[in-house]
Steps between C-alpha positions, in 0.01 A plus 500: 500500500706315240294423191630140502391429860169329569245705691379169654801450727597607854581870505527788742503790258164658410328383182342768283210417272321690226145397417383575148123496554287491186144634474217253564689280740361406841574695817532161672796413279678821598421450869606134491837609365566796726330429833711194590810714447354778714422250775850358478646847551274550802605174663868563426486859618698609198444574131616169356275551197448826313269558206360749255205477261537604138247497217505499120431875472623612840146584611279339764390150397127418474435163662209264444330606824480863384782627723799679348841394630752785527817466295851633548538546125551305177704184450826697487449576871548130573871526423716457806279234655630147545179336383230588249157340542235539230143472629231472235145371476228562248567635150877460529528482120360855482651671803848353441566691179770419247701794631476375859614154388801653323587707806464197723732295278756782501496557876491133606879441526522770768324285764623205701162332452175561314162350582143497381181468703183360336498638141839656569638175363337578166672838495840349577446235233411759238829673582688172451605495864375148576633318193642159586380520861223349710217739580139522605205735466146494639349153458220631275761611246744209511378330182506819294834604650662170409360514147617861451850442642625149412854608585400518868459195726154583635395334826192528723703565818399772744832676443817419308863600554719472191848645549448878517137482389192417705128485431190454715151399392301763686445680829520209743805346325663846509469499878651148508785626282568796729499273805754281319713808434481600865583145615804463275644840591415522870408152619189288557414658836440839341296345218281328759451827687397679181262222400345508848445875464264426213349184656631290215759236425749496216454246224780351295556638153478158337145446627238527224300820483177301480440150634165415339473157659552617858163472677350811655452415870185715512327277245385144501807322360287343227385842383857631515621204293227559242591869473868409456402275208294781347788748531740255337263435208383843391576421137337155507222509761347185640131433551373479856466125458862465387629708792287308748617167359864603533438579867308179570167679543167499325410810301205559733724489809746747345209732419389484864849574630541803273158636592583473871848651466457763227129532433547409134537193284836353391419594140425860595824527697705350219345745254578794731867394516522476121329836449727667756803366313353621171434845643861531614631397158265744328603796716869419549604362160440562131435135420222443242165408652511162324827415676363614836193282443724200432713564809194522726308202371244660269432349159514834317530875543123528454435250780735691729333831409154367586613361835695817575202726428268281708738516796634857485228680304742623235676340202875434513556763231380772738791434734753545224355837404581639843811721527 
C-alpha cells in the first residue's frame, strides 16, 4: 500500500504486518495482536491480514511464560510489510540494544505505519519515532515514560493513533486496537463478529487503562471505594480513620467491612498495595531504593526494606541481584 495512506481506513487490499517481538514480553500481547486478525480472516473467508514474526537476532523469542515464539528472521525480514509492530515487555532497555534501535530508526521510513505494544512504545521512543506525537505505554510505566521522553505527549489512554504511529498500553488494549483496525478497514459488523468470537467487547482507545475509582461489583461498594482511595494514594497513605471519615464511616465499621470482604484489615490491605508497587519498581526499574520508598509512601529506604523483608522474606537488594 502507499506509504502515505492510513491503515485505519476502508480498504479491500490485504494488509501485511511484521511483528518485531522482543524477549521477555507476554504471550498474551502477541496473541491479542494476532488472533483478532486471524479471526477476521476466518469470518471474511479470505486473507485480508497477513503477518510474519521477526526477532532481534532472528532466533526464537523467549517469552515470560517460558515458551519460545518462532521467528521468521531478524528485523531485516520485516521489509516489504505495510506495518511494523514492536511488542516488548520486561527489560526492554536491555533486550532492545543500541544496534537494534539504530536498525529500527533506519528501517522505519519503509512502512506505512509503525506501532508499539506495551513497552514497545519505549523502544519506538528511544529510536525517536514518537517525537512530537501522542503516545501511551503500560499504565505502570506512564510516569517514568513521560519523564524520560518530554518531547512526547504521553497519555493514559488504552491505545493512541497519531498519524502513522500507534501505541497500546498492553494486551487488552492491543486487542481493542486490532478490533479498531478491523472495524475501520472492513466495517463494524466484522469487528462485532470478531469480538464475539472471543466473548469480549471492544473498548474505545480514549478510555483510561485504569479507572481506580470505578467500584468492583463483586465487593461491597464501601470497600471498593476505600481500595480506590488507597490505590490513588500510594505515595501518601491515609490512616484507617482518615479513609473511614472520607467515606462517612467509623474506623470500626470499615474494619468490619474489610474483614468480611477480604479477611484482612484496611491497614494490611493498604500496606500490601504499597509493597506490591515497590516490588514492581525494584524489579522493573533502576530507581534508587530511597526514591522507591518515597513513591510508595515509606519514610525511608530502611523502613521500606524492613517492611519488604517482613512481607516477602527477602530484602529488596536480593531482587536486584537476580539476572
